[in-house]
VMD Tcl script that builds the backbone (N, CA, C; Angstrom):
set m [mol new atoms 528]
animate dup $m
set s [atomselect $m all]
$s set {name element resname resid chain x y z} {
  {N N MET 1 A 161.261 -19.665 19.523}
  {CA C MET 1 A 162.516 -20.355 19.303}
  {C C MET 1 A 162.365 -21.856 19.559}
  {N N ARG 2 A 161.612 -22.206 20.620}
  {CA C ARG 2 A 161.402 -23.618 20.933}
  {C C ARG 2 A 160.617 -24.311 19.825}
  {N N LYS 3 A 159.619 -23.610 19.303}
  {CA C LYS 3 A 158.815 -24.197 18.233}
  {C C LYS 3 A 159.678 -24.484 17.011}
  {N N LEU 4 A 160.582 -23.567 16.720}
  {CA C LEU 4 A 161.482 -23.778 15.590}
  {C C LEU 4 A 162.384 -24.983 15.841}
  {N N MET 5 A 162.866 -25.106 17.075}
  {CA C MET 5 A 163.727 -26.236 17.434}
  {C C MET 5 A 162.964 -27.555 17.305}
  {N N TYR 6 A 161.711 -27.607 17.791}
  {CA C TYR 6 A 160.891 -28.821 17.669}
  {C C TYR 6 A 160.600 -29.138 16.202}
  {N N PHE 7 A 160.361 -28.115 15.419}
  {CA C PHE 7 A 160.093 -28.312 14.005}
  {C C PHE 7 A 161.314 -28.919 13.304}
  {N N VAL 8 A 162.485 -28.392 13.582}
  {CA C VAL 8 A 163.726 -28.894 12.978}
  {C C VAL 8 A 163.962 -30.343 13.400}
  {N N MET 9 A 163.720 -30.662 14.678}
  {CA C MET 9 A 163.892 -32.044 15.155}
  {C C MET 9 A 162.905 -32.980 14.462}
  {N N ALA 10 A 161.682 -32.548 14.268}
  {CA C ALA 10 A 160.671 -33.374 13.595}
  {C C ALA 10 A 161.079 -33.649 12.149}
  {N N VAL 11 A 161.586 -32.628 11.473}
  {CA C VAL 11 A 162.028 -32.802 10.089}
  {C C VAL 11 A 163.188 -33.785 10.019}
  {N N VAL 12 A 164.129 -33.665 10.932}
  {CA C VAL 12 A 165.280 -34.575 10.957}
  {C C VAL 12 A 164.809 -36.007 11.218}
  {N N LEU 13 A 163.895 -36.202 12.148}
  {CA C LEU 13 A 163.376 -37.545 12.433}
  {C C LEU 13 A 162.647 -38.131 11.239}
  {N N LEU 14 A 161.852 -37.340 10.573}
  {CA C LEU 14 A 161.151 -37.825 9.388}
  {C C LEU 14 A 162.135 -38.189 8.276}
  {N N ALA 15 A 163.160 -37.384 8.123}
  {CA C ALA 15 A 164.153 -37.663 7.090}
  {C C ALA 15 A 164.915 -38.946 7.378}
  {N N CYS 16 A 165.155 -39.235 8.631}
  {CA C CYS 16 A 165.895 -40.438 9.006}
  {C C CYS 16 A 165.034 -41.693 8.985}
  {N N SER 17 A 163.730 -41.548 8.995}
  {CA C SER 17 A 162.850 -42.717 9.065}
  {C C SER 17 A 162.390 -43.193 7.693}
  {N N GLU 18 A 163.048 -42.754 6.649}
  {CA C GLU 18 A 162.668 -43.163 5.292}
  {C C GLU 18 A 162.854 -44.670 5.122}
  {N N LYS 19 A 161.939 -45.282 4.363}
  {CA C LYS 19 A 162.037 -46.709 4.085}
  {C C LYS 19 A 163.303 -46.977 3.292}
  {N N PRO 20 A 163.960 -48.114 3.546}
  {CA C PRO 20 A 165.126 -48.436 2.737}
  {C C PRO 20 A 164.704 -48.705 1.292}
  {N N LYS 21 A 165.504 -48.261 0.363}
  {CA C LYS 21 A 165.200 -48.471 -1.043}
  {C C LYS 21 A 166.278 -49.329 -1.661}
  {N N GLY 22 A 165.887 -50.101 -2.647}
  {CA C GLY 22 A 166.820 -50.965 -3.346}
  {C C GLY 22 A 167.441 -50.253 -4.531}
  {N N PHE 23 A 167.946 -51.034 -5.463}
  {CA C PHE 23 A 168.583 -50.542 -6.680}
  {C C PHE 23 A 167.585 -49.703 -7.473}
  {N N ASP 24 A 167.979 -48.502 -7.845}
  {CA C ASP 24 A 167.092 -47.603 -8.584}
  {C C ASP 24 A 167.153 -47.963 -10.060}
  {N N SER 25 A 166.137 -48.658 -10.529}
  {CA C SER 25 A 166.093 -49.154 -11.898}
  {C C SER 25 A 164.936 -48.521 -12.658}
  {N N LYS 26 A 165.093 -48.383 -13.967}
  {CA C LYS 26 A 163.985 -47.899 -14.794}
  {C C LYS 26 A 163.013 -49.041 -15.106}
  {N N ILE 27 A 163.401 -50.251 -14.761}
  {CA C ILE 27 A 162.554 -51.423 -14.999}
  {C C ILE 27 A 161.671 -51.608 -13.770}
  {N N PHE 28 A 160.386 -51.398 -13.937}
  {CA C PHE 28 A 159.422 -51.385 -12.843}
  {C C PHE 28 A 159.527 -52.628 -11.944}
  {N N THR 29 A 159.470 -53.801 -12.532}
  {CA C THR 29 A 159.455 -55.040 -11.744}
  {C C THR 29 A 160.770 -55.238 -10.997}
  {N N GLU 30 A 161.899 -54.950 -11.636}
  {CA C GLU 30 A 163.192 -55.072 -10.964}
  {C C GLU 30 A 163.254 -54.122 -9.762}
  {N N LYS 31 A 162.772 -52.896 -9.943}
  {CA C LYS 31 A 162.780 -51.917 -8.846}
  {C C LYS 31 A 161.921 -52.395 -7.689}
  {N N GLU 32 A 160.741 -52.938 -7.990}
  {CA C GLU 32 A 159.843 -53.428 -6.937}
  {C C GLU 32 A 160.470 -54.589 -6.165}
  {N N VAL 33 A 161.107 -55.511 -6.859}
  {CA C VAL 33 A 161.771 -56.642 -6.189}
  {C C VAL 33 A 162.935 -56.130 -5.350}
  {N N SER 34 A 163.703 -55.202 -5.894}
  {CA C SER 34 A 164.831 -54.629 -5.171}
  {C C SER 34 A 164.371 -53.923 -3.895}
  {N N ASP 35 A 163.288 -53.154 -3.994}
  {CA C ASP 35 A 162.743 -52.481 -2.814}
  {C C ASP 35 A 162.253 -53.494 -1.779}
  {N N PHE 36 A 161.624 -54.576 -2.239}
  {CA C PHE 36 A 161.144 -55.612 -1.319}
  {C C PHE 36 A 162.318 -56.243 -0.571}
  {N N ILE 37 A 163.399 -56.513 -1.284}
  {CA C ILE 37 A 164.590 -57.109 -0.653}
  {C C ILE 37 A 165.176 -56.143 0.377}
  {N N ALA 38 A 165.235 -54.859 0.028}
  {CA C ALA 38 A 165.782 -53.859 0.948}
  {C C ALA 38 A 164.925 -53.739 2.208}
  {N N LEU 39 A 163.614 -53.910 2.064}
  {CA C LEU 39 A 162.715 -53.832 3.227}
  {C C LEU 39 A 162.748 -55.095 4.085}
  {N N ASN 40 A 163.307 -56.170 3.544}
  {CA C ASN 40 A 163.345 -57.450 4.256}
  {C C ASN 40 A 164.761 -58.012 4.280}
  {N N PRO 41 A 165.678 -57.347 4.979}
  {CA C PRO 41 A 167.077 -57.779 4.973}
  {C C PRO 41 A 167.306 -59.133 5.655}
  {N N ASP 42 A 166.381 -59.572 6.492}
  {CA C ASP 42 A 166.533 -60.853 7.190}
  {C C ASP 42 A 165.877 -62.013 6.449}
  {N N TRP 43 A 165.602 -61.833 5.164}
  {CA C TRP 43 A 164.852 -62.822 4.402}
  {C C TRP 43 A 165.466 -64.215 4.479}
  {N N THR 44 A 166.779 -64.326 4.469}
  {CA C THR 44 A 167.415 -65.647 4.443}
  {C C THR 44 A 167.570 -66.283 5.816}
  {N N LYS 45 A 167.135 -65.603 6.845}
  {CA C LYS 45 A 167.205 -66.193 8.187}
  {C C LYS 45 A 166.097 -67.236 8.325}
  {N N ASP 46 A 166.401 -68.374 8.908}
  {CA C ASP 46 A 165.459 -69.493 8.973}
  {C C ASP 46 A 164.120 -69.130 9.598}
  {N N ALA 47 A 164.133 -68.347 10.658}
  {CA C ALA 47 A 162.896 -68.056 11.391}
  {C C ALA 47 A 161.910 -67.227 10.569}
  {N N THR 48 A 162.399 -66.366 9.701}
  {CA C THR 48 A 161.498 -65.464 8.975}
  {C C THR 48 A 161.352 -65.809 7.504}
  {N N GLU 49 A 162.129 -66.744 6.993}
  {CA C GLU 49 A 162.139 -66.991 5.561}
  {C C GLU 49 A 160.762 -67.366 5.006}
  {N N ALA 50 A 160.054 -68.276 5.644}
  {CA C ALA 50 A 158.750 -68.720 5.132}
  {C C ALA 50 A 157.743 -67.569 5.101}
  {N N ASP 51 A 157.703 -66.776 6.161}
  {CA C ASP 51 A 156.762 -65.650 6.208}
  {C C ASP 51 A 157.067 -64.607 5.133}
  {N N ILE 52 A 158.325 -64.265 4.995}
  {CA C ILE 52 A 158.705 -63.241 4.031}
  {C C ILE 52 A 158.517 -63.767 2.604}
  {N N THR 53 A 158.823 -65.036 2.371}
  {CA C THR 53 A 158.606 -65.614 1.045}
  {C C THR 53 A 157.124 -65.592 0.688}
  {N N GLU 54 A 156.266 -65.841 1.651}
  {CA C GLU 54 A 154.821 -65.783 1.398}
  {C C GLU 54 A 154.392 -64.354 1.034}
  {N N LYS 55 A 154.958 -63.369 1.728}
  {CA C LYS 55 A 154.669 -61.972 1.392}
  {C C LYS 55 A 155.152 -61.654 -0.026}
  {N N PHE 56 A 156.321 -62.191 -0.381}
  {CA C PHE 56 A 156.893 -61.987 -1.713}
  {C C PHE 56 A 155.965 -62.577 -2.782}
  {N N LYS 57 A 155.427 -63.760 -2.526}
  {CA C LYS 57 A 154.502 -64.393 -3.476}
  {C C LYS 57 A 153.276 -63.512 -3.711}
  {N N HIS 58 A 152.696 -63.016 -2.633}
  {CA C HIS 58 A 151.528 -62.142 -2.761}
  {C C HIS 58 A 151.885 -60.862 -3.510}
  {N N LYS 59 A 153.044 -60.290 -3.203}
  {CA C LYS 59 A 153.466 -59.049 -3.857}
  {C C LYS 59 A 153.620 -59.261 -5.361}
  {N N MET 60 A 154.256 -60.356 -5.773}
  {CA C MET 60 A 154.481 -60.594 -7.199}
  {C C MET 60 A 153.165 -60.809 -7.943}
  {N N ILE 61 A 152.257 -61.568 -7.358}
  {CA C ILE 61 A 150.965 -61.791 -8.013}
  {C C ILE 61 A 150.215 -60.466 -8.137}
  {N N ASN 62 A 150.259 -59.644 -7.095}
  {CA C ASN 62 A 149.604 -58.327 -7.157}
  {C C ASN 62 A 150.279 -57.407 -8.173}
  {N N LEU 63 A 151.611 -57.477 -8.259}
  {CA C LEU 63 A 152.338 -56.631 -9.213}
  {C C LEU 63 A 151.969 -56.958 -10.653}
  {N N SER 64 A 151.627 -58.213 -10.917}
  {CA C SER 64 A 151.295 -58.589 -12.296}
  {C C SER 64 A 150.046 -57.855 -12.786}
  {N N ASN 65 A 149.242 -57.332 -11.881}
  {CA C ASN 65 A 148.062 -56.550 -12.258}
  {C C ASN 65 A 148.405 -55.110 -12.615}
  {N N GLU 66 A 149.590 -54.680 -12.284}
  {CA C GLU 66 A 150.011 -53.301 -12.554}
  {C C GLU 66 A 150.255 -53.115 -14.057}
  {N N PRO 67 A 149.844 -51.991 -14.608}
  {CA C PRO 67 A 150.075 -51.759 -16.045}
  {C C PRO 67 A 151.563 -51.682 -16.400}
  {N N ASN 68 A 152.420 -51.381 -15.430}
  {CA C ASN 68 A 153.862 -51.253 -15.680}
  {C C ASN 68 A 154.634 -52.554 -15.468}
  {N N PHE 69 A 153.944 -53.646 -15.203}
  {CA C PHE 69 A 154.610 -54.906 -14.851}
  {C C PHE 69 A 155.706 -55.290 -15.848}
  {N N LEU 70 A 155.465 -55.139 -17.125}
  {CA C LEU 70 A 156.444 -55.525 -18.147}
  {C C LEU 70 A 157.308 -54.371 -18.638}
  {N N THR 71 A 157.100 -53.179 -18.120}
  {CA C THR 71 A 157.796 -51.997 -18.616}
  {C C THR 71 A 159.310 -52.178 -18.625}
  {N N GLU 72 A 159.871 -52.102 -19.821}
  {CA C GLU 72 A 161.326 -52.156 -20.052}
  {C C GLU 72 A 161.982 -53.464 -19.606}
  {N N PHE 73 A 161.202 -54.493 -19.281}
  {CA C PHE 73 A 161.780 -55.764 -18.830}
  {C C PHE 73 A 162.260 -56.546 -20.056}
  {N N PRO 74 A 163.568 -56.783 -20.183}
  {CA C PRO 74 A 164.090 -57.486 -21.358}
  {C C PRO 74 A 163.815 -58.995 -21.264}
  {N N LEU 75 A 163.241 -59.544 -22.332}
  {CA C LEU 75 A 162.898 -60.960 -22.378}
  {C C LEU 75 A 163.374 -61.547 -23.697}
  {N N GLN 76 A 163.622 -62.850 -23.679}
  {CA C GLN 76 A 164.069 -63.545 -24.877}
  {C C GLN 76 A 162.981 -64.523 -25.314}
  {N N LEU 77 A 162.641 -64.510 -26.596}
  {CA C LEU 77 A 161.642 -65.427 -27.133}
  {C C LEU 77 A 162.273 -66.813 -27.230}
  {N N THR 78 A 161.678 -67.793 -26.557}
  {CA C THR 78 A 162.252 -69.142 -26.557}
  {C C THR 78 A 161.503 -70.105 -27.467}
  {N N THR 79 A 160.181 -69.959 -27.571}
  {CA C THR 79 A 159.409 -70.838 -28.462}
  {C C THR 79 A 158.156 -70.115 -28.949}
  {N N ILE 80 A 157.651 -70.587 -30.083}
  {CA C ILE 80 A 156.352 -70.148 -30.601}
  {C C ILE 80 A 155.587 -71.418 -30.954}
  {N N SER 81 A 154.352 -71.504 -30.479}
  {CA C SER 81 A 153.553 -72.699 -30.765}
  {C C SER 81 A 152.118 -72.306 -31.090}
  {N N ASP 82 A 151.399 -73.247 -31.669}
  {CA C ASP 82 A 149.990 -73.047 -32.001}
  {C C ASP 82 A 149.125 -73.431 -30.817}
  {N N THR 83 A 148.029 -72.703 -30.647}
  {CA C THR 83 A 147.069 -73.034 -29.597}
  {C C THR 83 A 145.710 -72.450 -29.983}
  {N N VAL 84 A 144.721 -72.730 -29.177}
  {CA C VAL 84 A 143.380 -72.198 -29.407}
  {C C VAL 84 A 142.938 -71.492 -28.135}
  {N N VAL 85 A 142.476 -70.254 -28.281}
  {CA C VAL 85 A 141.961 -69.479 -27.154}
  {C C VAL 85 A 140.573 -68.994 -27.540}
  {N N SER 86 A 139.584 -69.338 -26.753}
  {CA C SER 86 A 138.186 -68.970 -27.027}
  {C C SER 86 A 137.770 -69.370 -28.449}
  {N N ASP 87 A 138.105 -70.587 -28.815}
  {CA C ASP 87 A 137.776 -71.165 -30.132}
  {C C ASP 87 A 138.456 -70.449 -31.296}
  {N N GLN 88 A 139.464 -69.662 -31.019}
  {CA C GLN 88 A 140.212 -68.954 -32.059}
  {C C GLN 88 A 141.630 -69.512 -32.137}
  {N N PRO 89 A 142.084 -69.906 -33.329}
  {CA C PRO 89 A 143.477 -70.360 -33.442}
  {C C PRO 89 A 144.425 -69.157 -33.317}
  {N N VAL 90 A 145.384 -69.275 -32.451}
  {CA C VAL 90 A 146.372 -68.217 -32.223}
  {C C VAL 90 A 147.745 -68.844 -32.023}
  {N N LYS 91 A 148.723 -68.006 -31.958}
  {CA C LYS 91 A 150.090 -68.430 -31.626}
  {C C LYS 91 A 150.373 -67.978 -30.203}
  {N N ILE 92 A 151.210 -68.745 -29.539}
  {CA C ILE 92 A 151.635 -68.337 -28.207}
  {C C ILE 92 A 153.161 -68.362 -28.175}
  {N N GLY 93 A 153.737 -67.234 -27.835}
  {CA C GLY 93 A 155.187 -67.122 -27.728}
  {C C GLY 93 A 155.587 -67.152 -26.267}
  {N N VAL 94 A 156.602 -67.934 -25.961}
  {CA C VAL 94 A 157.101 -68.015 -24.588}
  {C C VAL 94 A 158.358 -67.153 -24.506}
  {N N PHE 95 A 158.285 -66.143 -23.645}
  {CA C PHE 95 A 159.386 -65.210 -23.443}
  {C C PHE 95 A 159.933 -65.422 -22.028}
  {N N LYS 96 A 161.245 -65.525 -21.915}
  {CA C LYS 96 A 161.877 -65.693 -20.600}
  {C C LYS 96 A 162.986 -64.658 -20.453}
  {N N ASN 97 A 163.291 -64.348 -19.184}
  {CA C ASN 97 A 164.408 -63.432 -18.977}
  {C C ASN 97 A 165.703 -64.155 -19.330}
  {N N PHE 98 A 166.765 -63.404 -19.475}
  {CA C PHE 98 A 168.050 -63.975 -19.872}
  {C C PHE 98 A 169.163 -63.327 -19.072}
  {N N LYS 99 A 170.272 -64.012 -19.004}
  {CA C LYS 99 A 171.449 -63.505 -18.288}
  {C C LYS 99 A 172.274 -62.634 -19.242}
  {N N ASP 100 A 172.842 -61.569 -18.699}
  {CA C ASP 100 A 173.661 -60.662 -19.483}
  {C C ASP 100 A 174.771 -60.113 -18.586}
  {N N THR 101 A 176.003 -60.450 -18.903}
  {CA C THR 101 A 177.129 -60.027 -18.070}
  {C C THR 101 A 177.415 -58.533 -18.179}
  {N N ALA 102 A 176.838 -57.854 -19.164}
  {CA C ALA 102 A 177.069 -56.417 -19.333}
  {C C ALA 102 A 176.229 -55.567 -18.382}
  {N N ARG 103 A 175.292 -56.177 -17.678}
  {CA C ARG 103 A 174.444 -55.420 -16.752}
  {C C ARG 103 A 175.253 -54.986 -15.528}
  {N N PRO 104 A 174.840 -53.878 -14.897}
  {CA C PRO 104 A 175.530 -53.448 -13.674}
  {C C PRO 104 A 175.412 -54.518 -12.587}
  {N N LYS 105 A 176.419 -54.630 -11.742}
  {CA C LYS 105 A 176.396 -55.678 -10.716}
  {C C LYS 105 A 175.265 -55.474 -9.703}
  {N N GLU 106 A 174.786 -54.233 -9.538}
  {CA C GLU 106 A 173.683 -53.974 -8.609}
  {C C GLU 106 A 172.343 -54.455 -9.177}
  {N N SER 107 A 172.290 -54.643 -10.485}
  {CA C SER 107 A 171.047 -55.043 -11.135}
  {C C SER 107 A 170.660 -56.461 -10.711}
  {N N LEU 108 A 169.368 -56.654 -10.494}
  {CA C LEU 108 A 168.856 -57.974 -10.126}
  {C C LEU 108 A 168.426 -58.794 -11.337}
  {N N LEU 109 A 168.468 -58.226 -12.529}
  {CA C LEU 109 A 167.925 -58.927 -13.695}
  {C C LEU 109 A 168.540 -60.302 -13.910}
  {N N ASN 110 A 169.819 -60.467 -13.617}
  {CA C ASN 110 A 170.446 -61.783 -13.781}
  {C C ASN 110 A 170.018 -62.758 -12.684}
  {N N ASP 111 A 169.418 -62.262 -11.619}
  {CA C ASP 111 A 168.971 -63.113 -10.510}
  {C C ASP 111 A 167.473 -63.377 -10.552}
  {N N LEU 112 A 166.784 -62.808 -11.535}
  {CA C LEU 112 A 165.333 -62.976 -11.639}
  {C C LEU 112 A 165.002 -64.022 -12.687}
  {N N GLU 113 A 163.926 -64.756 -12.434}
  {CA C GLU 113 A 163.393 -65.691 -13.420}
  {C C GLU 113 A 161.936 -65.326 -13.644}
  {N N LEU 114 A 161.590 -65.058 -14.891}
  {CA C LEU 114 A 160.229 -64.662 -15.247}
  {C C LEU 114 A 159.877 -65.306 -16.574}
  {N N GLU 115 A 158.665 -65.847 -16.669}
  {CA C GLU 115 A 158.187 -66.422 -17.923}
  {C C GLU 115 A 156.875 -65.750 -18.306}
  {N N ILE 116 A 156.835 -65.226 -19.526}
  {CA C ILE 116 A 155.639 -64.585 -20.062}
  {C C ILE 116 A 155.206 -65.358 -21.296}
  {N N ARG 117 A 153.969 -65.770 -21.282}
  {CA C ARG 117 A 153.380 -66.392 -22.467}
  {C C ARG 117 A 152.562 -65.313 -23.156}
  {N N GLY 118 A 152.906 -65.020 -24.388}
  {CA C GLY 118 A 152.230 -63.963 -25.129}
  {C C GLY 118 A 151.328 -64.526 -26.212}
  {N N ILE 119 A 150.043 -64.232 -26.109}
  {CA C ILE 119 A 149.077 -64.668 -27.116}
  {C C ILE 119 A 149.087 -63.646 -28.240}
  {N N MET 120 A 149.225 -64.144 -29.489}
  {CA C MET 120 A 149.315 -63.232 -30.629}
  {C C MET 120 A 148.745 -63.890 -31.881}
  {N N PRO 121 A 148.362 -63.077 -32.852}
  {CA C PRO 121 A 147.909 -63.640 -34.121}
  {C C PRO 121 A 149.090 -64.231 -34.905}
  {N N ALA 122 A 148.779 -65.098 -35.860}
  {CA C ALA 122 A 149.822 -65.786 -36.638}
  {C C ALA 122 A 150.719 -64.813 -37.396}
  {N N ASP 123 A 150.149 -63.739 -37.960}
  {CA C ASP 123 A 150.982 -62.799 -38.727}
  {C C ASP 123 A 151.995 -62.079 -37.835}
  {N N GLN 124 A 151.614 -61.793 -36.605}
  {CA C GLN 124 A 152.562 -61.162 -35.679}
  {C C GLN 124 A 153.657 -62.149 -35.289}
  {N N ALA 125 A 153.275 -63.403 -35.033}
  {CA C ALA 125 A 154.257 -64.423 -34.662}
  {C C ALA 125 A 155.268 -64.637 -35.787}
  {N N ALA 126 A 154.818 -64.521 -37.039}
  {CA C ALA 126 A 155.709 -64.715 -38.186}
  {C C ALA 126 A 156.804 -63.651 -38.234}
  {N N SER 127 A 156.548 -62.478 -37.661}
  {CA C SER 127 A 157.544 -61.403 -37.692}
  {C C SER 127 A 158.560 -61.497 -36.552}
  {N N LEU 128 A 158.370 -62.457 -35.632}
  {CA C LEU 128 A 159.283 -62.626 -34.498}
  {C C LEU 128 A 160.270 -63.749 -34.771}
  {N N THR 129 A 161.421 -63.666 -34.121}
  {CA C THR 129 A 162.458 -64.675 -34.287}
  {C C THR 129 A 162.807 -65.279 -32.931}
  {N N VAL 130 A 162.775 -66.615 -32.880}
  {CA C VAL 130 A 163.148 -67.311 -31.651}
  {C C VAL 130 A 164.606 -66.980 -31.322}
  {N N ASP 131 A 164.898 -66.811 -30.060}
  {CA C ASP 131 A 166.210 -66.465 -29.487}
  {C C ASP 131 A 166.556 -64.977 -29.577}
  {N N LYS 132 A 165.720 -64.176 -30.194}
  {CA C LYS 132 A 165.946 -62.722 -30.167}
  {C C LYS 132 A 165.346 -62.160 -28.886}
  {N N LYS 133 A 165.812 -60.975 -28.535}
  {CA C LYS 133 A 165.400 -60.345 -27.276}
  {C C LYS 133 A 164.412 -59.216 -27.567}
  {N N TYR 134 A 163.395 -59.126 -26.688}
  {CA C TYR 134 A 162.319 -58.175 -26.886}
  {C C TYR 134 A 161.917 -57.519 -25.572}
  {N N ILE 135 A 161.279 -56.369 -25.697}
  {CA C ILE 135 A 160.571 -55.729 -24.593}
  {C C ILE 135 A 159.099 -55.789 -24.979}
  {N N LEU 136 A 158.258 -56.228 -24.058}
  {CA C LEU 136 A 156.845 -56.451 -24.357}
  {C C LEU 136 A 155.950 -55.407 -23.706}
  {N N LYS 137 A 154.840 -55.185 -24.368}
  {CA C LYS 137 A 153.709 -54.476 -23.771}
  {C C LYS 137 A 152.525 -55.389 -24.004}
  {N N GLY 138 A 151.604 -55.406 -23.080}
  {CA C GLY 138 A 150.441 -56.250 -23.264}
  {C C GLY 138 A 149.499 -56.154 -22.082}
  {N N MET 139 A 148.431 -56.906 -22.194}
  {CA C MET 139 A 147.414 -56.918 -21.142}
  {C C MET 139 A 147.395 -58.299 -20.493}
  {N N LEU 140 A 147.304 -58.308 -19.189}
  {CA C LEU 140 A 147.284 -59.569 -18.459}
  {C C LEU 140 A 146.053 -60.374 -18.852}
  {N N PHE 141 A 146.270 -61.618 -19.263}
  {CA C PHE 141 A 145.192 -62.519 -19.651}
  {C C PHE 141 A 144.943 -63.541 -18.546}
  {N N LYS 142 A 146.038 -64.092 -18.014}
  {CA C LYS 142 A 145.916 -65.092 -16.957}
  {C C LYS 142 A 147.014 -64.837 -15.934}
  {N N GLN 143 A 146.582 -64.638 -14.710}
  {CA C GLN 143 A 147.523 -64.372 -13.637}
  {C C GLN 143 A 148.294 -65.640 -13.293}
  {N N GLY 144 A 149.490 -65.476 -12.793}
  {CA C GLY 144 A 150.297 -66.618 -12.391}
  {C C GLY 144 A 149.802 -67.227 -11.088}
  {N N LYS 145 A 150.419 -68.341 -10.714}
  {CA C LYS 145 A 150.066 -69.021 -9.470}
  {C C LYS 145 A 151.116 -68.686 -8.417}
  {N N ARG 146 A 150.657 -68.553 -7.185}
  {CA C ARG 146 A 151.608 -68.276 -6.100}
  {C C ARG 146 A 152.640 -69.383 -5.989}
  {N N ALA 147 A 152.255 -70.616 -6.315}
  {CA C ALA 147 A 153.188 -71.746 -6.212}
  {C C ALA 147 A 154.372 -71.598 -7.166}
  {N N ASP 148 A 154.212 -70.810 -8.237}
  {CA C ASP 148 A 155.301 -70.602 -9.204}
  {C C ASP 148 A 156.278 -69.510 -8.768}
  {N N VAL 149 A 155.905 -68.726 -7.785}
  {CA C VAL 149 A 156.781 -67.666 -7.279}
  {C C VAL 149 A 157.629 -68.275 -6.173}
  {N N LYS 150 A 158.958 -68.177 -6.344}
  {CA C LYS 150 A 159.853 -68.844 -5.396}
  {C C LYS 150 A 161.071 -67.976 -5.096}
  {N N PHE 151 A 161.728 -68.365 -4.032}
  {CA C PHE 151 A 162.998 -67.744 -3.655}
  {C C PHE 151 A 163.931 -68.883 -3.267}
  {N N SER 152 A 165.091 -68.933 -3.887}
  {CA C SER 152 A 166.044 -69.968 -3.476}
  {C C SER 152 A 167.404 -69.328 -3.257}
  {N N HIS 153 A 168.030 -69.747 -2.182}
  {CA C HIS 153 A 169.350 -69.196 -1.864}
  {C C HIS 153 A 170.357 -70.310 -1.624}
  {N N GLU 154 A 170.090 -71.495 -2.182}
  {CA C GLU 154 A 171.028 -72.602 -2.028}
  {C C GLU 154 A 172.261 -72.433 -2.911}
  {N N VAL 155 A 172.122 -71.670 -3.952}
  {CA C VAL 155 A 173.226 -71.457 -4.886}
  {C C VAL 155 A 174.064 -70.264 -4.442}
  {N N GLU 156 A 175.071 -69.954 -5.240}
  {CA C GLU 156 A 175.985 -68.850 -4.924}
  {C C GLU 156 A 175.267 -67.522 -4.699}
  {N N LYS 157 A 174.335 -67.200 -5.592}
  {CA C LYS 157 A 173.534 -65.976 -5.479}
  {C C LYS 157 A 172.075 -66.378 -5.364}
  {N N PRO 158 A 171.286 -65.607 -4.639}
  {CA C PRO 158 A 169.856 -65.944 -4.559}
  {C C PRO 158 A 169.173 -65.806 -5.919}
  {N N ILE 159 A 168.181 -66.655 -6.150}
  {CA C ILE 159 A 167.383 -66.603 -7.376}
  {C C ILE 159 A 165.946 -66.283 -6.980}
  {N N TYR 160 A 165.382 -65.284 -7.614}
  {CA C TYR 160 A 164.011 -64.856 -7.351}
  {C C TYR 160 A 163.156 -65.249 -8.552}
  {N N THR 161 A 162.367 -66.289 -8.412}
  {CA C THR 161 A 161.482 -66.742 -9.482}
  {C C THR 161 A 160.176 -65.979 -9.342}
  {N N LEU 162 A 159.864 -65.170 -10.342}
  {CA C LEU 162 A 158.718 -64.269 -10.270}
  {C C LEU 162 A 157.429 -64.905 -10.766}
  {N N GLY 163 A 157.517 -66.058 -11.414}
  {CA C GLY 163 A 156.325 -66.782 -11.838}
  {C C GLY 163 A 156.144 -66.821 -13.336}
  {N N LYS 164 A 154.969 -67.343 -13.731}
  {CA C LYS 164 A 154.586 -67.498 -15.136}
  {C C LYS 164 A 153.247 -66.799 -15.335}
  {N N TYR 165 A 153.194 -65.926 -16.339}
  {CA C TYR 165 A 151.999 -65.129 -16.592}
  {C C TYR 165 A 151.671 -65.162 -18.079}
  {N N THR 166 A 150.396 -65.049 -18.409}
  {CA C THR 166 A 149.967 -65.019 -19.803}
  {C C THR 166 A 149.404 -63.636 -20.117}
  {N N PHE 167 A 149.906 -63.051 -21.199}
  {CA C PHE 167 A 149.460 -61.738 -21.656}
  {C C PHE 167 A 148.905 -61.874 -23.066}
  {N N TRP 168 A 147.928 -61.074 -23.395}
  {CA C TRP 168 A 147.387 -61.037 -24.750}
  {C C TRP 168 A 147.531 -59.626 -25.295}
  {N N ASN 169 A 147.278 -59.499 -26.586}
  {CA C ASN 169 A 147.402 -58.204 -27.239}
  {C C ASN 169 A 148.806 -57.634 -27.020}
  {N N ILE 170 A 149.813 -58.514 -27.123}
  {CA C ILE 170 A 151.175 -58.057 -26.853}
  {C C ILE 170 A 151.734 -57.293 -28.057}
  {N N SER 171 A 152.621 -56.388 -27.760}
  {CA C SER 171 A 153.354 -55.695 -28.820}
  {C C SER 171 A 154.838 -55.767 -28.447}
  {N N PRO 172 A 155.556 -56.682 -29.102}
  {CA C PRO 172 A 156.985 -56.832 -28.810}
  {C C PRO 172 A 157.827 -55.809 -29.571}
  {N N LYS 173 A 158.841 -55.302 -28.892}
  {CA C LYS 173 A 159.797 -54.379 -29.522}
  {C C LYS 173 A 161.173 -55.024 -29.381}
  {N N GLU 174 A 161.815 -55.275 -30.506}
  {CA C GLU 174 A 163.104 -55.959 -30.477}
  {C C GLU 174 A 164.178 -55.082 -29.839}
  {N N ILE 175 A 165.021 -55.714 -29.022}
  {CA C ILE 175 A 166.166 -55.029 -28.411}
  {C C ILE 175 A 167.343 -55.211 -29.347}
  {N N LYS 176 A 167.945 -54.119 -29.717}
  {CA C LYS 176 A 169.083 -54.222 -30.656}
  {C C LYS 176 A 170.382 -54.033 -29.955}
}
mol reanalyze $m
mol bondsrecalc $m
mol representation Tube
mol addrep $m
């Protein structure tokens, strides 16, 4: 009987010690940022802000290596320009996140800033339209810099700048 009582107490303690979780999103990067915020509720306190922001920078750079980094993340094409990569003429499309008032209030997407530069052939770039919204798949070509990952809370709502990353072999899917 005592063993059963100890077992039940252990199960209850384990159940209560679960890590706090953030907004449950199907968007991998949003979920990871939300979980990070939930694990660091004192982020805006002066004494811990620098340390936690540094951890956030490392986490975002590491997340960019994950194959799911761009999964379901809605981005808007802002520009397409010509460039040369490894002596090959290519197009580079700059995709940024966008604000959308139709999103749930728990969603962090309106508070995130992310820039993806997508390397693509000219024929693929011709099929894209500036200012349209897309979901991207691709392979990381150039990792972002920690200096580009920021957190600011001077405004009404905190802004989480996730950085700038370059992907190649992208396949954009238009959001309708």
